[in-house]
PANU-615508 format. One record per residue (C-alpha): residue number from 1; residue in three letters; z, y, x. Coordinates in steps of 0.5 Angstrom, whole numbers, plus 500, padded with zeros to 3 digits. Layout:
BEGIN
REC  roro  lumro    Z    Y    X
REC   NUM    ALA    Z    Y    X
...
***
This chain:
BEGIN
REC  roro  lumro    Z    Y    X
REC     1    UNK  467  540  218
REC     2    UNK  473  536  215
REC     3    UNK  475  534  208
REC     4    UNK  477  539  203
REC     5    UNK  484  538  200
REC     6    UNK  489  542  196
REC     7    UNK  495  545  199
REC     8    UNK  491  544  206
REC     9    UNK  484  547  205
REC    10    UNK  485  555  206
REC    11    UNK  480  558  201
REC    12    UNK  477  565  201
REC    13    UNK  475  569  195
REC    14    UNK  471  575  195
REC    15    UNK  469  578  188
REC    16    UNK  474  578  182
REC    17    UNK  470  581  177
REC    18    UNK  468  578  170
REC    19    UNK  467  571  172
REC    20    UNK  470  571  179
REC    21    UNK  477  572  177
REC    22    UNK  477  566  173
REC    23    UNK  473  562  178
REC    24    UNK  478  563  183
REC    25    UNK  484  562  178
REC    26    UNK  482  555  177
REC    27    UNK  482  554  184
REC    28    UNK  489  556  185
REC    29    UNK  491  552  179
REC    30    UNK  489  546  183
REC    31    UNK  493  548  188
REC    32    UNK  489  551  193
REC    33    UNK  492  557  198
REC    34    UNK  487  563  196
REC    35    UNK  486  569  200
REC    36    UNK  482  574  196
REC    37    UNK  478  581  197
REC    38    UNK  475  585  192
REC    39    UNK  472  592  193
REC    40    UNK  477  595  187
REC    41    UNK  484  592  189
REC    42    UNK  486  593  182
REC    43    UNK  481  587  179
REC    44    UNK  484  582  184
REC    45    UNK  491  584  181
REC    46    UNK  492  578  176
REC    47    UNK  491  573  182
REC    48    UNK  495  577  186
REC    49    UNK  501  576  181
REC    50    UNK  499  569  181
REC    51    UNK  500  568  189
REC    52    UNK  494  569  192
REC    53    UNK  494  573  199
REC    54    UNK  490  580  199
REC    55    UNK  486  581  205
REC    56    UNK  483  588  207
REC    57    UNK  476  586  208
REC    58    UNK  471  580  208
REC    59    UNK  472  579  215
REC    60    UNK  480  578  214
REC    61    UNK  478  573  209
REC    62    UNK  474  569  213
REC    63    UNK  479  569  219
REC    64    UNK  484  566  214
REC    65    UNK  480  561  211
REC    66    UNK  477  555  212
REC    67    UNK  472  555  206
REC    68    UNK  470  562  203
REC    69    UNK  467  563  196
REC    70    UNK  463  570  194
REC    71    UNK  461  572  188
REC    72    UNK  459  580  188
REC    73    UNK  454  584  184
REC    74    UNK  447  585  188
REC    75    UNK  443  583  194
REC    76    UNK  445  589  197
REC    77    UNK  453  588  196
REC    78    UNK  452  580  199
REC    79    UNK  448  583  205
REC    80    UNK  454  588  206
REC    81    UNK  459  583  205
REC    82    UNK  456  578  210
REC    83    UNK  453  582  215
REC    84    UNK  457  589  215
REC    85    UNK  461  591  221
REC    86    UNK  467  588  217
REC    87    UNK  463  582  214
REC    88    UNK  465  575  213
REC    89    UNK  460  573  219
REC    90    UNK  464  578  224
REC    91    UNK  470  573  222
REC    92    UNK  467  566  222
REC    93    UNK  469  560  226
REC    94    UNK  465  554  227
REC    95    UNK  466  548  222
REC    96    UNK  467  554  216
REC    97    UNK  463  553  210
REC    98    UNK  461  559  206
REC    99    UNK  459  559  199
REC   100    UNK  455  565  196
REC   101    UNK  455  564  188
REC   102    UNK  452  571  187
REC   103    UNK  445  570  184
REC   104    UNK  441  573  189
REC   105    UNK  434  573  193
REC   106    UNK  432  566  196
REC   107    UNK  430  569  202
REC   108    UNK  437  572  203
REC   109    UNK  440  566  202
REC   110    UNK  436  563  208
REC   111    UNK  438  569  212
REC   112    UNK  445  567  211
REC   113    UNK  445  560  212
REC   114    UNK  441  561  219
REC   115    UNK  446  567  221
REC   116    UNK  452  562  219
REC   117    UNK  449  556  223
REC   118    UNK  448  560  229
REC   119    UNK  456  561  229
REC   120    UNK  457  553  228
REC   121    UNK  458  554  221
REC   122    UNK  454  553  215
REC   123    UNK  452  556  208
REC   124    UNK  451  554  201
REC   125    UNK  447  558  196
REC   126    UNK  451  556  189
REC   127    UNK  449  561  183
REC   128    UNK  452  559  177
REC   129    UNK  450  560  169
REC   130    UNK  455  560  163
REC   131    UNK  457  567  163
REC   132    UNK  465  569  162
REC   133    UNK  466  564  157
REC   134    UNK  463  558  162
REC   135    UNK  468  561  167
REC   136    UNK  474  562  163
REC   137    UNK  473  555  161
REC   138    UNK  471  552  168
REC   139    UNK  465  549  164
REC   140    UNK  459  553  169
REC   141    UNK  453  550  171
REC   142    UNK  452  550  179
REC   143    UNK  446  550  182
REC   144    UNK  447  549  190
REC   145    UNK  442  549  196
REC   146    UNK  444  548  203
REC   147    UNK  446  542  207
REC   148    UNK  448  536  203
REC   149    UNK  453  534  207
REC   150    UNK  457  541  206
REC   151    UNK  455  540  199
REC   152    UNK  459  534  198
REC   153    UNK  465  537  202
REC   154    UNK  466  543  197
REC   155    UNK  464  539  191
REC   156    UNK  471  538  189
REC   157    UNK  472  545  189
REC   158    UNK  466  546  185
REC   159    UNK  468  541  180
REC   160    UNK  474  546  179
REC   161    UNK  470  551  176
REC   162    UNK  464  547  173
REC   163    UNK  462  541  169
REC   164    UNK  454  541  171
REC   165    UNK  454  541  179
REC   166    UNK  447  539  182
REC   167    UNK  445  539  189
REC   168    UNK  438  542  189
REC   169    UNK  435  542  196
REC   170    UNK  435  546  202
REC   171    UNK  437  553  203
REC   172    UNK  435  558  198
REC   173    UNK  434  552  193
REC   174    UNK  440  554  189
REC   175    UNK  437  561  188
REC   176    UNK  430  559  186
REC   177    UNK  433  554  181
REC   178    UNK  437  560  178
REC   179    UNK  431  564  177
REC   180    UNK  428  558  173
REC   181    UNK  435  559  169
REC   182    UNK  434  566  168
REC   183    UNK  427  566  166
REC   184    UNK  429  561  160
REC   185    UNK  434  566  158
REC   186    UNK  430  572  158
REC   187    UNK  425  568  153
REC   188    UNK  431  565  149
REC   189    UNK  435  572  148
REC   190    UNK  429  576  145
REC   191    UNK  427  570  141
REC   192    UNK  435  570  138
REC   193    UNK  435  578  137
REC   194    UNK  428  578  134
REC   195    UNK  430  572  129
REC   196    UNK  436  576  127
REC   197    UNK  432  582  126
REC   198    UNK  427  578  122
REC   199    UNK  433  575  118
REC   200    UNK  436  581  116
REC   201    UNK  430  584  114
REC   202    UNK  428  578  109
REC   203    UNK  435  579  106
REC   204    UNK  438  573  109
REC   205    UNK  446  572  110
REC   206    UNK  445  571  118
REC   207    UNK  451  567  119
REC   208    UNK  449  562  114
REC   209    UNK  442  562  117
REC   210    UNK  445  561  124
REC   211    UNK  448  555  121
REC   212    UNK  441  552  119
REC   213    UNK  437  554  126
REC   214    UNK  443  553  131
REC   215    UNK  443  545  129
REC   216    UNK  435  544  129
REC   217    UNK  430  545  134
REC   218    UNK  432  552  136
REC   219    UNK  439  550  138
REC   220    UNK  441  553  144
REC   221    UNK  447  556  148
REC   222    UNK  445  563  146
REC   223    UNK  445  562  139
REC   224    UNK  452  559  139
REC   225    UNK  455  564  144
REC   226    UNK  452  570  143
REC   227    UNK  449  571  136
REC   228    UNK  456  571  133
REC   229    UNK  458  577  138
REC   230    UNK  451  581  136
REC   231    UNK  453  580  129
REC   232    UNK  460  583  130
REC   233    UNK  457  588  134
REC   234    UNK  461  586  140
REC   235    UNK  456  588  146
REC   236    UNK  462  587  152
REC   237    UNK  459  583  158
REC   238    UNK  459  576  159
REC   239    UNK  454  578  164
REC   240    UNK  452  585  165
REC   241    UNK  445  588  163
REC   242    UNK  444  591  170
REC   243    UNK  445  585  173
REC   244    UNK  440  581  169
REC   245    UNK  435  587  170
REC   246    UNK  436  585  178
REC   247    UNK  435  578  177
REC   248    UNK  429  579  173
REC   249    UNK  426  583  178
REC   250    UNK  428  578  184
REC   251    UNK  424  573  179
REC   252    UNK  418  577  178
REC   253    UNK  418  579  186
REC   254    UNK  418  571  188
REC   255    UNK  413  570  183
REC   256    UNK  408  575  185
REC   257    UNK  409  572  192
REC   258    UNK  407  565  189
REC   259    UNK  401  568  186
REC   260    UNK  404  567  179
REC   261    UNK  403  571  173
REC   262    UNK  409  571  168
REC   263    UNK  408  576  162
REC   264    UNK  413  574  158
REC   265    UNK  418  575  163
REC   266    UNK  415  582  165
REC   267    UNK  415  584  158
REC   268    UNK  423  582  157
REC   269    UNK  424  586  164
REC   270    UNK  421  592  161
REC   271    UNK  425  592  155
REC   272    UNK  432  591  159
REC   273    UNK  430  597  163
REC   274    UNK  429  601  157
REC   275    UNK  436  599  155
REC   276    UNK  439  600  162
REC   277    UNK  436  607  162
REC   278    UNK  439  609  155
REC   279    UNK  446  608  158
REC   280    UNK  447  600  157
REC   281    UNK  447  597  164
REC   282    UNK  454  595  163
REC   283    UNK  454  592  157
REC   284    UNK  452  584  156
REC   285    UNK  445  581  156
REC   286    UNK  446  580  148
REC   287    UNK  445  588  148
REC   288    UNK  438  587  148
REC   289    UNK  439  587  140
REC   290    UNK  440  595  141
REC   291    UNK  433  596  144
REC   292    UNK  429  592  139
REC   293    UNK  433  595  133
REC   294    UNK  431  602  136
REC   295    UNK  424  600  136
REC   296    UNK  424  598  129
REC   297    UNK  428  604  127
REC   298    UNK  434  599  124
REC   299    UNK  441  597  125
REC   300    UNK  444  590  123
REC   301    UNK  450  591  119
REC   302    UNK  452  584  117
REC   303    UNK  457  582  112
REC   304    UNK  459  575  111
REC   305    UNK  458  574  103
REC   306    UNK  464  572  100
REC   307    UNK  465  565  098
REC   308    UNK  466  564  091
REC   309    UNK  472  561  088
REC   310    UNK  469  558  082
REC   311    UNK  469  551  081
REC   312    UNK  463  547  077
REC   313    UNK  465  541  074
***
């Protein structure tokens, strides 16, 4: 493994969706030469217009790169991208670094690491948190597992995408950390949605209510970034419901293997499964509100109270 430098190090990028497109663009803005592949080529068009090179398969990306990043959808997608006939591992060379930023199974991260190692390369699992906003603003939280030497080498690239980058330990550690992140998000999301429902039913102006609770002990990213979207009835994705369902299922499976009971996560998972069953799998995670509204037979129709123009002396 050699030092990484913009203009010299060739970067491969696979997965140009809601987050991946922006993450890759930040690398290009730093001067890295990038070769991209996405299952749907049109989603890579903004990057191609900025000068990225197109490859016809993950294997071709690997053959033309020194470091390859992946951020796709599901564990099955990760497996195909790495282990398929035209996958990354079919084109990998010694001393390459592979970085999977998808949220996936810790066991799969270890499997990729071992496969890369057998070819003289190495692999990191580096899932992210921060959604589409964090991706656009290069403010992602990145949690990394794998060999520390490889982590230190790719750190300058990761710093182009995130602000909180922490090495967690050996292969799979990044994915386990992301499961902790998703467990917290699940509990927080239902809390935010239920608070909005309660406030609405109590007759509060919800924006005014949020001004108070978002600055106290309840302060959190979800209140700041997703509660306003709920009030606007904007349920477009920063992170897909169907992907969050996948993440919770991974966490519940891992918990079962460790003989852990996580009843809070199990409850929120079931609500999201119902949401997905009702056709909202492609909406954002804050669309959980739609399932909770249905349970209470109500819909939040929030309108900000007008500000008085009167002055009192």
